[in-house]
C-alpha positions as CSV (number, residue, x, y, z in Angstrom):
1,M,-21.0,-10.5,2.4
2,A,-22.0,-11.8,-1.0
3,L,-23.3,-10.4,-4.3
4,T,-26.0,-12.3,-6.2
5,V,-25.7,-12.0,-10.0
6,L,-27.9,-13.4,-12.8
7,A,-25.7,-15.1,-15.4
8,P,-26.6,-14.9,-19.1
9,E,-27.9,-18.5,-19.1
10,G,-30.4,-17.6,-16.4
11,E,-28.3,-19.2,-13.7
12,V,-28.1,-17.3,-10.3
13,L,-24.5,-16.9,-9.1
14,T,-23.4,-15.9,-5.6
15,L,-20.1,-14.1,-5.6
16,P,-18.0,-13.1,-2.5
17,V,-17.5,-9.4,-2.1
18,M,-14.1,-8.3,-0.8
19,A,-14.2,-5.9,2.1
20,Q,-12.1,-2.7,2.3
21,G,-8.7,-3.7,3.6
22,S,-8.8,-7.2,2.2
23,D,-5.7,-8.7,0.6
24,T,-7.0,-8.1,-2.9
25,T,-7.8,-4.5,-2.2
26,L,-4.3,-4.0,-0.7
27,T,-2.6,-5.6,-3.7
28,A,-4.8,-3.5,-6.1
29,G,-3.8,-0.3,-4.2
30,I,-0.1,-1.1,-4.4
31,K,-0.3,-2.1,-8.0
32,S,-2.2,1.1,-8.8
33,F,0.4,3.3,-7.1
34,A,3.3,1.6,-8.8
35,T,1.6,2.0,-12.2
36,G,0.8,5.6,-11.7
37,H,4.3,6.5,-10.6
38,G,6.5,4.6,-13.1
39,G,7.2,1.7,-10.8
40,A,7.8,1.6,-7.0
41,R,9.8,0.1,-4.2
42,A,8.5,-0.7,-0.8
43,V,9.7,-0.8,2.8
44,I,7.6,-2.8,5.3
45,E,7.6,-1.6,8.9
46,Y,6.1,-3.6,11.8
47,V,3.8,-1.3,13.8
48,G,2.7,-3.6,16.7
49,K,-1.0,-4.5,17.1
50,R,-1.9,-2.3,14.1
51,G,0.0,-4.8,11.8
52,A,2.5,-3.6,9.2
53,R,3.0,-0.3,7.3
54,I,4.0,-0.5,3.7
55,V,5.7,2.6,2.5
56,L,5.7,2.8,-1.3
57,V,8.2,5.1,-3.0
58,G,7.5,5.8,-6.7
59,Q,10.2,6.2,-9.3
60,D,9.0,9.8,-9.6
61,G,9.7,10.5,-5.9
62,E,6.1,10.5,-4.8
63,W,5.3,8.2,-1.8
64,S,2.3,6.7,-0.1
65,D,1.6,4.2,2.6
66,Q,-0.8,1.3,3.1
67,F,-1.5,-0.9,6.1
68,A,-1.7,-4.7,6.3
69,D,-2.6,-7.1,9.0
70,D,1.0,-8.3,9.4
71,T,4.3,-8.3,7.7
72,D,3.7,-11.6,5.9
73,V,0.5,-10.3,4.3
74,A,2.4,-7.1,3.4
75,R,5.2,-8.9,1.7
76,Q,2.8,-11.2,-0.2
77,A,0.7,-8.2,-1.4
78,C,3.9,-6.4,-2.6
79,E,5.0,-9.6,-4.4
80,S,1.6,-10.1,-6.0
81,A,1.7,-6.4,-7.2
82,G,5.2,-6.8,-8.6
83,V,6.7,-4.3,-6.2
84,E,10.3,-4.9,-4.9
85,V,10.6,-4.9,-1.1
86,E,13.7,-3.3,0.4
87,N,15.0,-4.8,3.6
88,E,15.6,-1.4,5.2
89,W,15.7,2.3,4.4
90,E,18.6,2.7,2.0
91,R,20.2,6.1,1.4
92,E,19.2,6.1,-2.3
93,L,15.6,5.3,-1.5
94,L,15.4,8.2,1.0
95,E,17.0,10.6,-1.4
96,Q,14.5,9.6,-4.0
97,M,11.5,10.6,-1.8
98,R,10.0,14.1,-2.3
99,P,7.8,15.1,0.6
100,S,4.8,17.3,-0.5
101,H,4.4,20.9,0.5
102,D,1.4,19.9,2.6
103,L,3.5,17.4,4.6
104,W,6.2,20.0,5.3
105,R,3.5,22.4,6.5
106,S,1.9,19.8,8.8
107,M,5.3,18.9,10.2
108,S,6.1,22.6,10.9
109,R,3.0,22.9,13.1
110,R,3.9,20.1,15.4
111,A,5.6,20.8,18.7
112,M,8.7,18.7,19.4
113,A,8.6,16.8,22.7
114,R,11.6,17.0,24.9
């Protein structure tokens, strides 16, 4: 996909358009979350064919997640966004997270499998 733009000098430029889920969109999303929450730390989880899940935890306790094609792409996106990647779920990071009321409500409706 490309975007054709007319430059001020009358020159026609063809610029690539990044698709949703591209590396730059992923990096921008991570950077935006970190900026909006006073900084962030990330934990990257491998989720099979789906790729990798990046769980972002803001300094204010809010959290979000993003998906990448694989763990290498996830690490590179976090590095480009200036977000520190934790190797595992540390106790301090878990204690920092504040689940929303909506999340608690949705979890209470789920039936536990035995």
